[in-house]
N, C-alpha and C positions, 0 to 999 in steps of 0.2 A: 588432599581436600577432606577426606573422611576424618583424618586426625584433627584437623582444625575444627570441624564441626563437633567432634566428640569432646574436644577440649572446652568448647563453649558450653555444651550441655553438662559436662562434668563440673564446670564452674557454677552452674545453676544448682546442682545437687549440693556441692560443698557449701555454697553460701547460704542456701535455705536451711539445711538440716544441721549446720554447725551449731545452732542453738541447743541441740540435744546434748552437747557436751557440757552444758552449764556455763559456757563462757559468755554468751549473749542471748537475749530473747529475740523472738521474731520482731518485736517492736523496735529493738535496738538495731536490727538489721536494716529496717526501713529508714532509720535516721541517717544511715551511712550514705543514702542516695542523694542527700542534700548537697554534697560536695561533688567535685569532678569524679566520675565513676568510670571504671574500665568496662569492657564489654560484658564480662561475666556478671558484674554487679547489676549492670543495666538490664540484662535479661532476667536475672533472678528476681529483681524488684517487680518487674511487670508480670512475670510468671506467678509470683506469690500473690500479688494484688488481685489477679484474675481468679486464682483458685480460692482466695478468701471470699470474693464476691459470689462465686458459685456456691460455696458452702453456706454463705449468709442467706442466700435467696431460698434454698430448700429448707424444709421443715421435717426434722427427723421424728417428730411426734406423730406425724401422719404416715401411715403405712404405705410404702410405694406400691405394694401389691393390691391395695384397695383402689387407688386412683393416682397413677403415677404423675400425671400433669399437675394435679392439685398439690401433691407432695413436693415436686420439683420447683413450683412457683409460689408456694404458700407465703413466703416472706418478702415477695417482691416489693409490695407497696411500703412495707416497713423499712426495707433496705434503702429505698428511694428517699424516704423522709429523713433517714439518719444521715445520709451523705449524698445529696442530690447532684453535687458537682462530679463526684467520682462514679456514680452509678448511671451508666448510659442505658437506654433501652436495651435489654439484655442481649449482648453479643451481636447486635446489628451495627457492627463497628467498622466494616471495611472502609467506607468512605470517611467515617469519622477519624480513623487512624491516619489515613492519607492526609486529611486536613490538619490534624495535630502535628504530624511530622513536618509538613510543608511550612506551617506558620512558625514552628520552632527553628527550622533550619534555613529559611529563605534569606536571612541576613548573611549566611555563610556561603552562598552560591559563588562560584569562581569563574565559570565560563561566561563569554559575552552574552549569549542568550539568557543564561541564568541571572546575570546582573541586571539585564533589562527587566526581567520578571520581578526581581527583587525591588528595583526602584519603583516599578509600577504598583506593586503591592503596598510598599511603604507609603506612597503618595495616596493610594486609595484609603488606607487606614487613617491618614492624617486629615482627611477632608473635613471632618466634623470636630477636630481637636482645636481648642483655643486656650492659650495660656491664661492663667489666673489674672496676671497683671496686664494682659493685652488690652489696648483701647480700641483695636480694630474690630468692628462688628463682624460676626460670622456671616459669610455670604450665603445667599440662597443657591439652590441647585442651578437655577436659570442664570443667575449672575456669574456663577463659576463657568458655565458653558460659554457665555459671551466673552469672558476674559481669556479662557484657555484654548478655545478652538479658533485657529487663525482665520479661517474663511468666514466665521461668524463675528470675530472681533472687528473685522474691517467695517462691518455695518452695525456695530454695537449700539450706537446712538439711536438709530432707527429702530432696531430690534428691541430696544428697551420698552417700546409701546406694543409689542406683539402680544396676543394675536390681533389681527387687523379687521376692522369693520370696513364696509364699502366706502363710507365717507372719508375715513382716514387714508385709505389706499388712493383714492382719487385726489384728495386735497394735497397730499404730500407727493403726488406723482411717483408712487412706488413702483409702478409698472416699468419704469425705466431704470430703477435702482435694484430691485429684488427680482430674481428670476428663479422660478421653481424648478426649471429644467437644470440649471447650473447647480443649484443647491442639492437636488436629488442625486445628480451625477457625482458631485464631490463626496457626498455621504457614502454612496455606493462604492466609490473607489477607495474609501477608508473603511471598508468592511461593514458598512451599515446600510444594507439595501432598504429602499422605501417604496419604490414603484415598480422596479424590475429587479429580478434576481439574476446576476451575472456571476458565474463562477468558472473556475479553470481546472484543467488537468494538464499534463505535459503538452504544450503547443496546441491546446484545444480550448475553445471558448464555447460555453453553454449559456444560452439566454432563455430564461423561463419566467412565467408569471409568478407573482408573489402568492404562493400557496397559502401562507399564513398571514395574509394582509390583515392587520388589526382593525377591528370594527366593533368596539364596545357599544353598550347602550348609550343613549343620550345622557342619562344620569351619570354614568361612569365617565363619559367625556367631560361633563361639567365638573365632576370631582377632581379629575386629573388636571384641570385648568385652574383650580382654586388658588394655587400659589402664585400664578402670574396675573390673575385677574382680581387680586385682592384690592379692595378700595374702589373698583369700578362698578358700574350699575349692574344689578343682578341679572337683568335681561340679556346682557352681553354674552354671558356664558351659555345661555340657552340658544342664542342665535348662532354662535360659533359652533357649538356642539351639534346642532341640527344640520348645519351646512356640511360639516365634516362627515357626519354619519351618512347623509345622502350620497356624498362622494364615494366613500369606501364601499357602501352597499352596491352602488352602481358598478364600481370596478370589479366587485366580486360576482357580478351577474345576478344580483338579487332583485334588481329593478329593471323595468323595460328601458331599452336604449332609444333615445330620440335620435333618429337617423339624420345625418347631415345631407343637405341638398347639393347636387352638383350644379354647374352653370346651366345645364340643360333642363334643370328642374327634376332630374331623376335622383332617386335615393342611391347612396353608395353602400353596398353591403359586401363585406369580405367573403370570399369563397370559403365555405366551411372546411374544405380539404386542402387549402393551399399549404404548401410546405415551406415557402420562403416568406420571411417577414417583410411586409411592405413598409418601407421607410418613408415617413413623411418628414416635414421640416422639424417637428418636435423630436422625433426619435433620432434623426441624424445629428441634431445639436446635442442631444443627450449622450450619444456614443462618442462624439468628438471630445466633449469635456471629460467623460469617464476615462477613456484611454489616455488622454493627455495627462490626467492626474496620476496615472500609473507609469508614465514615462516609457511606454512601449514604443519601440522603433517601428518605422513603416514596414520594414522587412518582417519583423515578428508578426505583425497583424496580417500581412498578406499571406504568409506561409501557414498561419495557424488554421486548423480545421474549425469550422463554425457550425454549431448545432442549435437552431432555435427549437424550443420545446413548447408544444401546445400553442401554436401560432394563433389559432382562433381566439383563445382566451386573452393572449397578449393584445391582439388587435382590438378586441372588445373593450378591454380596460383603457387602452390609449384613445379609443374613440370617446369614451367618457371624459377623459382628461381634456381632450380637444374642445369639448362642449362646455367645460366648467370654467368659471372665472379663475384667472391666474391667482387672484388673492386667496381663494378658497383652497386651491391646490397647495399654495405656499404655506398656508396655515396648517394643513394636514401633514405635509412633509416635515415641517418644523416640530409639530406635535409628536410625530413618530420618533424623531431624533431625541427630543427632550425625554420622552418616556424610556426609550431604549438605553439611554446613557445614565439613568439613575444609578445603576450598579449597586444595589443594596448590600450584596454579599461579596466582600473582597476576595474570598476564596475562588470565585469564578475566574479570576485571573489565571489560576493554575489549570483550570479546566479548559478555558478558551484557548490557551497557548500550551496545550499539553505536549505537543511535539517539542517545543523549546524546553519545557520542564523535564521531559524524559531524556533529552540530550544532556542536560545537567546531571540528572541522576545516573545516566549511563557512564559518565566520566568518573563517578563513584567518590567524588570529593567529600560529600556529606555523609556517605554511608560507610566509608572506610573505618571510622572509629568503632563500628558495631560488628561488621563482618566483611569478609572479602568477597569479591564478585565471583570468584571460582567456587567458593562454598555455596553461595546463593544459587548459582547455576546448577550445581550438583543436586541441591535440594529440590529446586524447581522441576528439573527434568524428571525426577522421580515421582513428582506429584501430579503434574497437570497436563502432560502431553498425551495426545490420543494414542501415540505409539506405546506409551507406558501402560495405558489402560488395556490395550491388547495383550501386552506382555504379562500383566498381572493375571488376567483371565486365563492365559495359557499356562502360567505357572501352577494354577490350581488343578490342571489336568494330571491324571495319574498314568497315562499311557506312555509309551516309549518316546513319542514325539514331544510330549510335554517336558520330559526330563532333558531332552537335547536342546530345547528351544532357547534357554538363556545363553548358551555358548554361541548359538548360531546368530544371535542378534547383538552380540557384544559391541561390534563396530558401529552398527546402526544407532545404538544408544547415544554415542558421542556426537551424532549429527545434530542433536537438539541444540546443544550449546553452539555448535558451529553455525547453524542456521541463524541463531539469534545474533551472533557476532557479525555475520555477513550482512544481515538486514540492518543492524544498527550502524554499520559502517556506511551503508548507502542512505538510509532514511534519516539517521541521526548524525550524519557526517558533520563534525564540528567545524571543519574547514569551510565546507559549503555554507553552513549556517552563519559563520562569521562574515563571509563575503556578502551574504544577502541582508544581514541585519546590522552591519557596521555603518556608522555615519548617519544614523536616523535623525540626529538632531534633537534628542530629548531635552526638554526644558525643565529645570528644577521647579518643583511645586506646581506642576501643571498636569494633573492626572488625566483629565479628559483629552487634552491635546496629545499627550504621549500615548494614551490608549489608542487613539485613532491612527497615529503614526505607526504603531506596532501592528495594528490590524491591516493597514495598507501594505506594509512589508510582507505580512503573512499571505495576503491575497496575491500579491505579485509573485511571491516565491512559489505558490501553488501552480502558476503558469509554467514554471520551469521544473516541476517535480511530477513524477508519475503518480497517478491516482492510487491511493492505498485505502482499502476498506478494512478498518481496524476491527470490525465486528465479524468479519468472515473467518470462521474457524479453520479454514484451509490456508490462510495466509500467515506468514511469519509475524506480521504486524500484530496479529491477535495475540500470539504467544509473547511477543515482546512487551506489549502493554500489560498483560496479565502477569508476566514475570515481575515487572516492577511493582505492580500492586501486591503481588505475593510477598515480595521482599519487605515492603513496608508493613504488611499485615504480620509477618513473622517477627518483626522487631517488637511489636506491641503485644502479641497474643501467643500463648503456647500452642503447640502443634495440634492438640485435640480440638482447639477452637477453630483452627484452620479447616479441619474436617467437618466441623459443625456448620460452617458457612460455605466457603468456596468449594470444598470437596463434595458436600451434599448437593449444592446447586449444579456442580459439574455433572453429576450423575442424573439429576432430575431432567437435565436438558439432553441427555444422551439418547439417541435413537436405539441404542442397544437394549433399553428397558421396555420398549414397546412390545406388548404381547396381548393380542386381542382375546385369545382363548383364556389366558390367565386372568384377564380383567373380568370377563363374564363369569368365569368360575368363582372368582373372588366375590362378585356381586351376589351371586346366589348363596354362597356360603355365609357372607357377612349378614345378609338378611335373615338367614336361618339362625345364625348366632344371636342376633338381636331378639328374635322371637322367643328363643329358648331361655335367654338369660335376663331379659329386661325386667327390672323392678324399680319403681320410682324412688323407693327409699334405699334399698340395699345395694342396687347396682344401676345407678342412673347412667353410667358410662356406656350401657348397652342400648341407648335410645335408638329409635328407628332412623336410618340414614337415607338421604336422597341419593339418586344415582350419581350426581356430580361429586358428592362427598365420598362415595365408595370408590369412584375413579381416582380421587386425590389420595385416599388411603392406600389404594393399591400401588400408585406411583411412589408415594412416600415410603412404603414398605420396601419396595425394591431398591430405591435409591439409597435409603439408609443402610441397608445391608451391604450394598456395594461400597459405600463410604466407610463403613465399619471394617470391611475387609481391607480396604486401602490403608486404614490407620494401623491395623495389626501387621499388615505387610511391611509398612514403613518401620515399625518398631523392630521387627525381626530382621528385615533386610539391612538396616543400618546399625543393628546391634545396640539399640538404645533401650531395649526393653527393661534392662536392669535399672538404668538411670531414671527412666520414666516411672517405673514402679516405686523406686526409692522416694522420689519427690512426692508422688501422689499419696503414698502411705503416710507421710507426715501430716496430710490433711484428711486422713481417714477415708481416702478414696482408692480406687484401683483402676487399671486400664480397661477392665471389662465394663465398669459402670460409667466411667466419666463421660463417654461420648453420648450416652443416653441423656445425661443431665444437660450437657452443653447444647444439644439440639433442642431439647424441650424448653430450655430457658431462652432460646431465641424467640419463642412465641409467647412468653409470659405477658399478660395484660394486653394481648392483641387478639380480638375476636375469639374470646375464650371458648365459647361453645363449639365453634368450628374446629379450632386447633386442638382443643382437649380431645375431641373425638378422633381427630387424625392421629395424634400422638398415642393415645391410649389403645385404640383399636389396632394401630400399626404395630405397637410394641408387644401387645399381649399375644400376637400371633407369630412372634419371632422366637425360635429356639434360643437365640443369643440372649434375649431378655430373660428368659427363664433360667438360663445358666448363670447369668450375672446376679439376679436378685433372689433366686431360690424361693419363688412364691409357692406356698403350700396348696394342695388340691382344695378347690372350693373357693379360693380367693378370686375376686373379680378379674384381676389381671392374669389369672391362670385358668382359662376356660377348659372344660373337659375335651372339647374338640377345637382344632386349629384350622384357620383358613390361610390360603395363599402359601401352603407348604407343599413343595414338590410339584407345583403347578406352573411355576414361572421360569424355571431354568431351562 
């Protein structure tokens, strides 16, 4: 595995610096990437372009020892003007790279889940496309919904007049044709909750109120209805918007509830502490339609555990629904569906169905041309696991235990890849996914209909899957998700950029950095440092800091040092120091300086005053910065006294 990874990096070196032999220039190297490229060329082009961007943004005419942030970011605006397509907000690229890779490779997906995502993404992109010679007018969003969603298409003629006023509803006898309970249940079963939120874990059903029930202002309601009310009297939008706003505010508990009377004339009030949901005719009908749409068997429903959450709030919301005209509720449910299905960004497909996307990536079909999974796992386990963080800190120890530690944990190291393999086999099991997602009945050129079919399949699948919290750092799913993100990031960006983003963020979130004594010591020292050195003209970087800013500087200082140690550990541990140095030297950089630039340029043009103070005051108090940039005595970035030194370890 190491040889494979070394070969890739060696290809980087050979390809970039081959121009020094006079055979081809750096510009000629770039032209070679227009054709089919092998993995070495692919890496070298991206490596080179990012190094060029780093060099282009900094300004060597400004002394880094006077104001490092200004020096590192001086040419950011100019670089952006010269090539706005290539210059992203500096190095804030984690999600951007995932999106770029997805959009470039989605047509090459091979698994069944991958092909479903591919078709859905292609249809999403084609929604607003119209051939030059086509005589068919482009359909509105509302017209597409009526065409593509089966349970809306059945009533397309009636719904063409939506939203409904009272006289329309009564004249056309819509109370017998359109049912808000059925509509809401159908939408919820297709992954689009509107009045109740029902979700699943393995053999478990949760019922909760809509915590994020949408309730915009009357003007926002009117604006969102402008496309379907075009040509109708302007007062209609005001009437409909007002009715829907009163309804949603009532369901959210923002308006007093008019209590219903019983036959005896007494008011009915739900018990504030009741634990079981009281089912009236409306809720019974809702659940019947909901579970029928998901094709659950009677046995599955009877055996499943059921957990109603916040019963009082659910009961209150449904009391409001019971007292509201069916027409108004129907208008509101349909409005929610229309707004939620706008889907302005097609990349959301990859985020919404991330489990299916990751199962495609884990099969490695689209990643094989660039690197093997074994090499990727070897790199990842070195960088991102909590176990490796412990190992690195232990390696820095100079006692006898520190020297024996690497050998004692050799076998444990291998567990990282094994855990990922085991979890992927269970959570991304391609056989299980094929069984759950086969035969969905996708219809060509029907984005919204297919989207709801896939959402329904995903919701039903969650009933048969154990719950997985992908944000829990103690769970394999967290590492699996970040492993795949790491792979895509490493395809597009060189290693030091990884440490400027994910590596730095990893340490910023680490509880190992918390040190109350160190923080208060830093606060006192940084205040003294500002008082002794501040000068509005010669040293503005020593301005007075708030306590919040000092806390951020302290945290940044510690996390950057940890990330820097990680980077150097990687170079030494994988024996790539020579290769990395050789490549960086070509751009007049070196491993000591490059991470300072990469982290600083993350924050170019972003709240300059705040981040300039954080970067400059953090860097000037680091021995590593002084070693890298050799600032002479008296320079602003080389104060006579240092803070946060020997106080935090």
